[in-house]
N, C-alpha and C positions, 0 to 999 in steps of 0.2 A: 874587402868590403867590411865596413863598418856596417851589424842589424838593430834594427828597431823589436823587439818580444815578438813570437811567435816567428824568426827568422827571415824575415823583410829587409832586402839589403837600405840603409837610409838614403844612399844618394849610387848613381849612376854614374862611370868615369868609360874611358877608351877601354882602360883592362876588359872589363866587364863588356862592354861596349860591341869590342870588334874596331870600332872606330873616332875617330876624333868627334863629340862632341859642340856644336851649334856656342859660338860666343854669346847668343842672345836664349835661345831654347831649343830644345833636342824633340824632335818628333822621331819616336821609337814605334816600331811595326813589328810585330809577334809574325809569321808568316808559315803555313806547308807548305808544300811544290803543286800541289792538284784542290788549293784551296782557291777555288772560284771570287767571292772578293777580294781577297788579299789584292789581286792584280787593278781589280779599281782603286783599290783604299792606296796604294801603289802607286796610281796612278795623281791620284788626289793629293796627300802627304809630300811628292817629289814636287806636283806644280805650286802648293801653299809654301813650300820652303827653299824653293826660285824663286817667290814674290817677295821672301820679308828675311829682309837682310839681316844675317847672322846668327840665320838658325838654318839646322842639318837635320835632313830626313834618312835614320837610319834603322836599315832591315838587316832580321834575327828571323835565319832558318828554324822554328821552333822544336821540329824533329833535332838537329846540329847541336840545340843548345839548353838542353836538358835539365840541367844544373840549373839554369840562368832560369826556365819560366817552373820547376817547380821552384825555387828560392821567391820566385814572385807572385805564384799563385797563380800565370798564365794558362784558364782552362779552353779558349779554343781561339779559331784566328778565323778574322784576323783581332788580334790585340796591339793597340797604341793606347803607348802610354805619352805624355807632355810634362817633362822635362825641362825644370828652368833653369837657368846660366850655371848652377853651382850642382843640379846634376840633381835634383829631387823629384821625387814624381808629382805632380802640382795635378794630374786628368789622369783618368785610364779612362778608357771606352770599350767595348767588344762589338764585331759587325763592322760594314761599309761605314764612313764616315760620310760628310755632305762638308764640301768646303766651308761655307756657313759655319759649322761644329766645331775646325779646325781653328780657323781666325780668332774665332772666340774663345777659345781653349787659348790658344798662345800667346792672346792678350792677353789671359790672366795672370801666367808663366811668366810672360818678361817686366807684370808690376811685380808677380811675386818675387821676384829677383831679384 
């Protein structure tokens, strides 16, 4: 995985994510087992991914993927990364997102890709 200065990966692909990214964009959610807002975030992201063709939602267990969490500087859950078609991080948000925010971020990701 190529890195920018500071050790942050340039792009995330199937090897890092543990699942196939979307053709147009990917919503990556970092969660933990007992995180209540993570459940609501899962519903929002999965719903948006189901509405928008070519978008995947991938949930990553932050406790099991500590190396990736550290490399990306994930400090709390839920944290959502929006990746463009090339796997570049175009948006990042902590906390529970609203559907409108996710759709807007996806618009930026699809345009960037």
